C-alpha positions in Angstrom: 30.8 -9.1 9.6 27.9 -10.3 11.9 25.5 -8.0 10.3 26.3 -9.2 7.0 25.9 -12.8 8.2 22.3 -11.6 9.5 21.5 -10.3 6.2 22.7 -13.5 4.4 20.8 -15.6 6.7 17.6 -13.5 6.1 18.1 -13.7 2.3 18.4 -17.4 2.8 15.2 -17.7 4.8 13.3 -15.4 2.6 14.3 -17.7 -0.5 13.6 -20.8 1.5 10.2 -20.0 3.0 7.5 -22.5 2.3 5.7 -21.7 -0.9 2.5 -19.7 -0.4 -0.4 -21.8 -1.3 -2.3 -19.7 -3.8 -5.8 -20.4 -4.9 -7.4 -18.6 -7.8 -10.6 -16.6 -7.5 -12.2 -13.8 -9.2 -12.4 -10.3 -7.7 -12.5 -6.6 -8.4 -8.6 -6.0 -8.7 -8.8 -4.3 -11.9 -10.4 -7.2 -13.5 -7.4 -9.3 -12.8 -7.8 -12.8 -11.3 -7.0 -12.6 -7.6 -4.3 -15.0 -5.9 -5.2 -15.8 -2.1 -2.6 -16.1 0.6 -2.8 -18.5 3.6 -4.9 -15.9 5.3 -7.5 -16.2 2.6 -7.1 -12.7 1.8 -6.0 -11.6 -1.8 -2.3 -11.0 -2.7 -1.2 -8.6 -3.5 -3.5 -6.1 -1.6 -3.2 -2.7 0.0 -3.3 -1.9 3.6 -2.1 1.0 5.9 -0.1 1.2 9.0 -1.9 1.3 12.2 0.6 3.3 14.4 3.2 6.1 14.0 6.2 3.7 14.9 6.4 0.7 12.6 9.5 -1.3 12.1 10.1 -2.9 8.6 12.4 -5.9 8.9 14.7 -7.8 6.5 13.0 -11.1 7.5 9.7 -12.4 9.0 10.5 -12.1 12.7 11.9 -9.9 15.5 15.2 -11.5 15.4 15.8 -9.8 12.0 17.4 -6.5 11.6 15.1 -3.4 11.1 15.6 -2.0 7.6 13.3 0.9 8.1 11.3 2.8 10.7 8.0 4.5 9.6 6.7 7.3 11.8 3.5 8.2 9.9 0.3 6.3 10.9 -1.8 5.6 7.8 0.9 5.2 5.1 -0.4 2.8 2.5 1.6 -0.6 2.2 1.1 -3.3 -0.4 1.2 -6.8 0.9 3.0 -9.0 -1.5 3.6 -12.1 0.6 2.4 -13.8 3.8 4.3 -15.9 6.3 2.7 -16.9 9.6 2.0 -13.5 11.4 4.2 -11.6 9.0 3.6 -9.6 5.9 6.2 -8.9 3.2 5.2 -5.2 2.1 6.4 -2.7 -0.5 6.1 1.0 0.1 5.5 3.8 -2.3 9.2 4.1 -3.0 9.6 0.6 -3.8 11.4 -0.5 -0.5 10.3 -4.1 0.6 10.4 -5.8 4.0 8.5 -7.6 6.6 5.9 -6.1 9.1 4.0 -8.0 11.7 0.3 -8.0 10.8 -0.6 -6.6 14.2 0.9 -3.3 13.0 -1.3 -3.2 9.7 -4.9 -2.1 9.1 -7.4 -2.8 6.4 -8.1 1.0 6.2 -7.4 2.2 2.7 -5.3 5.2 2.2 -3.3 6.5 -0.8 -0.6 8.8 -1.7 -1.3 11.3 -4.4 1.3 11.0 -7.4 4.5 10.2 -5.4 6.3 9.8 -8.7 5.7 13.6 -9.1 7.2 14.4 -5.6 9.8 17.1 -5.9 8.6 18.4 -9.2 6.5 21.4 -9.8 3.1 19.9 -10.1 -0.1 19.5 -8.3 -3.1 17.2 -8.9 -6.7 18.5 -9.0 -9.3 17.1 -6.7 -12.8 17.5 -8.4 -16.3 17.7 -6.9 -17.5 15.0 -9.3 -15.7 12.1 -11.1 -14.9 14.2 -14.1 -12.4 16.4 -15.5 -15.0 18.9 -16.4 -16.1 19.1 -12.9 -15.2 22.1 -10.4 -11.8 21.7 -8.7 -12.2 21.8 -5.0 -8.6 21.5 -4.3 -5.1 21.2 -5.7 -3.1 18.3 -4.0 0.5 18.2 -3.6 2.4 15.1 -4.9 3.2 12.9 -2.0 0.0 14.0 0.2 -1.4 11.2 2.3 -5.3 10.8 2.0 -8.1 8.6 3.1 -9.8 6.5 0.3 -13.5 6.5 0.7 -14.5 4.7 -2.6 -13.2 4.1 -6.0 -15.1 3.4 -9.4 -12.3 1.9 -11.4 -11.3 5.3 -13.0 -11.8 7.8 -10.1 -11.4 7.6 -6.4 -13.3 9.7 -3.7 -10.6 10.8 -1.3 -10.2 13.3 1.6 -6.8 15.2 1.8 -6.4 17.5 4.8 -10.2 18.1 5.2 -10.6 18.5 1.4 -13.0 15.7 -0.1 -13.4 15.0 -3.7 -12.6 12.9 -6.8 -9.0 12.2 -8.0 -8.1 10.0 -11.1 -7.4 6.7 -9.8 -4.2 6.5 -11.8 -3.0 9.3 -9.8 -3.0 7.5 -6.4 -0.5 4.9 -5.0 -2.7 2.8 -2.7 -5.2 1.5 -5.0 -4.9 -0.6 -8.2 -5.7 0.5 -11.6 -9.4 -0.5 -12.4 -9.9 -1.5 -8.8 -13.4 -0.9 -7.5 -14.0 -0.2 -3.7 -17.4 0.5 -2.1 -17.8 2.5 1.0 
């Protein structure tokens, strides 16, 4: 019963949080107009986990229950809301919750085709940003990689020591059409 009351209180807090003041600005988020949160940074945006032990909570504070415990550093997270030092995030599987900003990094990482995980599939990593280029590796769905740069269609990434280009639409951790410079 107490657990249900805490969840109910968390739901009330989340729905009654002060509105996030959003200013419009242009940016390179797939050609869309970016909104900015109280931090001045774009919303939504991708970040990654700093450490290998990160709690995702049901509300923005340590008094809220832990919903998920992440054990893999570098996992990409999408920040969808800001409140004080807390960030409401979404993971590649769609789970949402709150993580303290001190546990998040601006380092960009991506997951190769998590929607293909568990299926007999692999994603080619090319030597150049072209389907006609030499394949340097086959990447398993769900593999975590470091994002070096993206040109809006292709991302140069490193997966387990193999660096190459992967179709941007095959990566969770970057937006369609987003351009990232090294």
